[in-house]
N, C-alpha and C positions, 0 to 999 in steps of 0.2 A: 385196682385198675378201674373197676366199675364205679368205685366212689369218685375217683378223679374225673371220670367221664361225666358222671352225674353233676358234680360240682361245676364243671365247665359249662354244661347245658343251662344250669341255674344262673350262672354268671351272665351268660349271653342274654337270657330272657329278662334278667334284671336291667341290663343296659337298654334293651329295646323298650321295656316298659317306661323307664325314666325318660327316654327320648320322646316317646308318644305323649306322655303326660306334660313334659316340660316344654315342648316345642309345638304342640298341636295347633296352637293359635296361628303359627306361621305357615302352616301347610297351604300350599297354593299361592303364597306371596313371593314376590321377588326378594332376593337378598339385598341388604343395604349396599349403596353404591358410594364409594369414596371418591368425591369429585377432585381430589388432589391428583388422581391418576388418570383423569380424563385424557384420552388421546394416545395413551401409551400403545394401544394396538396399531396406531398408524404413525409411529415414531418417524421423525424426519431427520435424515442425515444429509449434511451439506458439506461438500468437499471444497476447501478454500486453499488454493495454491498461490504462493508468492516466492520471490526470488532473493530476498535479503535475509540478513541474520536475525535470529530471534530476539536479540537485545538491541536492535535498531528501532527507531520510531515506528516504522510500519510493522515490524515483527511483534513489538510489544502491543501495538494497537490490535492486531489480529488476535493475539492471545486474550487481550482484555475483552474484545468483542465476543469471542467464543465463551468465555466465562459468564458474561452478562446474559447471553442467550440461554445458556444452561440454567442459570438461576431464574430468569424471567419465565421460562417455559416449564419449570419444574422437571427439567431433564427430558422433556418431550422432543426438543430440537437439539441436535448435536452438530457443532461446527467442527469438522476435522481439519486442522490447519497443517499444511505441508510447507514448511519454510525452506529457505536457502536453495530454491530451485530443485528440491529433491524429487519432484514429479515432473515439472516442466520448466524450461527456461523462458526468458521474456520473449524469445523468438518463436516459441511454440505454444505459450499458454492461451493466447487468444483463440487459435484454432481448436485447442482442446476444449475451451469453454463453449465454443459454437457447436462442437460435436456433442456436447453434453457429458463429456467424461469428467468434468469438474463443474461446479455450479457458481463458484466465485473466484475472482482474481482481483488484484489491485495494481495494475500496471501504471508506470510513471506516465505523465502526460506525453513525454517524448515518444513513447512506444505506441501511442494512439494516432499519431499523424499519418501512419500508413493506411489507416481506415478512412480518416478524413483530414485534409490539410488544415482545417480550421484549428486543430490542436497545436499547430506550429506557433500560434500566438503566445502560448505559454513558455516557449523556448527563447523568445526574443530577449536580447540582452538589455538589462536595465528597464524592463517593462514595469517592474514594481519596486518601490522604494523600501517597503517594509511588509511585514506579515499582515498588518491591518489592511493595506491596499489589496493584497492577494485575497483576503477573506471577503472584502467588500465586492470584488469582482466575481468570485466564485459563488457567492451567495445571491448574486444578482443576475442580471440578464446574460452576462457572459457565461456563467456556469450553466444556466438553463440551455443556452444555444449549443454549447459543447456537448451536454448530455444528450440532446436530441439527435446529434449526428450518429449515435451508436445504435439507435433502435432499429433502423433498416437492416442492420447486420446481426440481428438476433441477440443484442446486448442491452442491458439496462443499467445505467449509471445510478447508484443509490447513495453515494456519499463521495466527498472529497477529503482526503487525509493529507496532512502536511509533513514535510521533512526539512524544510528550510531552504536557504540559499546556497548556490554552488560556490565552491572555492577552487583555486587552481593549485595543483601540485606538479612538481617535475624533479628530475634527477640531475639537472645540468647546472643551473645557476638561479639565483633569486630573480623573480619577475616583479617589476614595478611598472614599467612603461610598455606601451605596445611594441616598441622595437625589441624588447627582450624576448618576444615570442619567435623571432626570425629563426627558421631552420629547425625548429623543434617539432616533434610529432606527438599528438595527443590522442588518447583513447576517448571517444565520444559515444553517446547513444545514437541510434539511427535517426538522424534529423537533418533535413536540408539546412535549417537555420543554424544549427550547431556547427555543421561542416562549413558553412559560409562564414560564420563568426570567426573561426580560427584562420580560415583563408584570409579574411580581411586583416587579421593580426600578423600575417606572414608565416603561419605554421601549417603543417599538414595533419591529417587525421586518419585514424582507423576506427572501425566500429566492431566491437567484440561484446559477447554476452557479459553481463554483470559479474558472474562468478568466475570469469576468466581474466578480470582486470589485474589481479595480483600477479598472476603468472606473466602477463604481458609486460608489466612494469619490472618484474624481477629479471626477466630475460632480455629487457631492453628492446622488445618489440615496439614499445611506446616509451617516449621520454617522460610523459606525464599524462595527467587526466584531470577532469573537473568533476567535483562531487561535493556533497554536503559534508559538514564536519562529522556528523554521526556516522556516515558510511565510511569516511576516511578512518574514523576511530575504530568502529566495530569490525571492519574487514582488514584492519591493520596495514593499510596502504602506507602509513608512515614508516613502516619497517623497510620499504623498498623505494622510498622517495626521500630526497634530502631537503627539498624546499617547498614551502607552502605560502600561498598569497591569499590573504583574507580580502576577497574582491566583492563578494555578494553580487556577482554580475548577472546571474539568472536564477530562476526559481525551479526547485524540484518538488513536485507534488504527485499524488496518486489519485486516480479515479477508482473507487470501489465499484466493481462491475459484476452483475449477476447475468447468468443465462436467462434471457427474457422469457422464454417459454417456461422454464422452471419457476421463475418468479411468479408469472401469471397463474400458474396451476397450484401455487401454495394456498392452503386455507387462509381465509382473511385474518383469522386470529394469529396465525403464524407470521404473516406479513407484518402485522401490527407489532408483534414481539421484536422482529428483526429491525424494523424501522426505529423503534424506541432504543434498542441496543446500539444501532448505528449512530443515532444522534448523540447518545451519551458518550460513545467512544470517540466521536469526532471532537467533542469538547475535551475529553480526557487527553486525547493525543496531542492537543496544542501544548499541554504542559510538558510532554516529552520533547517536542520541538524546542521548547524554551530551554531544555537541558543542554542544548548545543554550546552554550557559554561555558558550562561546567566541563564538557568534553574538550573544549578548546584549551582550558586550563590544564587538563590532564595531558593533552598532547604536548603543551609547553613543558610540563614537568618531566616528560619522558626524555627530553633532550635529543630524541632521534631525528627531529625534523626542525629546520630553522624556519620560523614563521615571520612573514612580512605583512604589515598592515598598510594599505594604501592611504596616502594623504588625500585631502580633498582635490588638490591640483592634479595628482596622478589619476584619480578616479575620473576627473573631468576629461583627461586625455583619452581614456578608454571609451567614454561615452561618445566623444567626437569621432573617434575612429570607427565605431560600430553603428553610428546613426544611419549609415547608408543602407543597413539591412531593412530598415523600416520602409524605405521607398521600394527596395527590390521585392519585398514579400507582400506588399499591400494587394497586388493583383491576385496572389495565390490565396491569401488568407481572407481577403475581403475588407474593404474600407470600413464597413459597419462594425466588424469586430475590432479592427485596429483602433477605432475611436473609443473602445471601452477600456483601454489600458493607458497607463500614464506615459510611458516611453521616456527616453533620455532627454 
């Protein structure tokens, strides 16, 4: 027993001696610092809530953005994405953002007109002929003016993401001409322009949250709805609708919005990472919007929904019927903003 104790004491003394001899020159010096882990002590978590499916253009963009931020920040910044309205619906997400319960949302343009009617300009029918016109407007003065409307409400617009143009679906009969809308009821987003659009076409409307559309169509609460090809496909609206018209009559896009106070209080290097990732994701998301053509082919292959393509003559009839909205909404939106879009 004494031998074992003596051996243990010698072992400890040997280790201490080796430590003193081997590391003496480092006494009083700071330990080396691995700059790769700079900022881990103040790790940033950002909650990002949205209401669409994970495999939709917005859902995919949110996931891509989160991954790019993780990579660019060496895992210092975490974007926690909550899709499919699992935290907040489109009717509650703005208030949750303003209260600071979440830091990011990506509402559709239609859901922002309750904050400022200027956003109604993006709902006007046939305001844009193609995606290039949309990009030019949002990257220019129109996008700047719309973004500025959010700041007095504690919100900061940091990017615009695309989803494409809206199409019409219904469960009664094919729709080609304005007269075909008569007597039908359509689910819409909460927008005076969209409501007035269907009224001008002879239809009525109801406004329900995005994640209740399928149920409304399935139960017959609504005869039809308007949406992008990607949303029709990913949310399986084609299973409860018999007819679809490729009309491209209005545009559906998203403003990526931060709680302004949270954004302003981020370290400058964190804001830089987020801005870079947002710019990359905005470019990347355009490719997902381009996938709408492939999704349309998949819809055609299902055979579940009969798809109608408008002729140029039929499209002209729609434009003529809906042109009245431009005169009606100019006093609400403002003539300066109206001049920034193409129109029918």
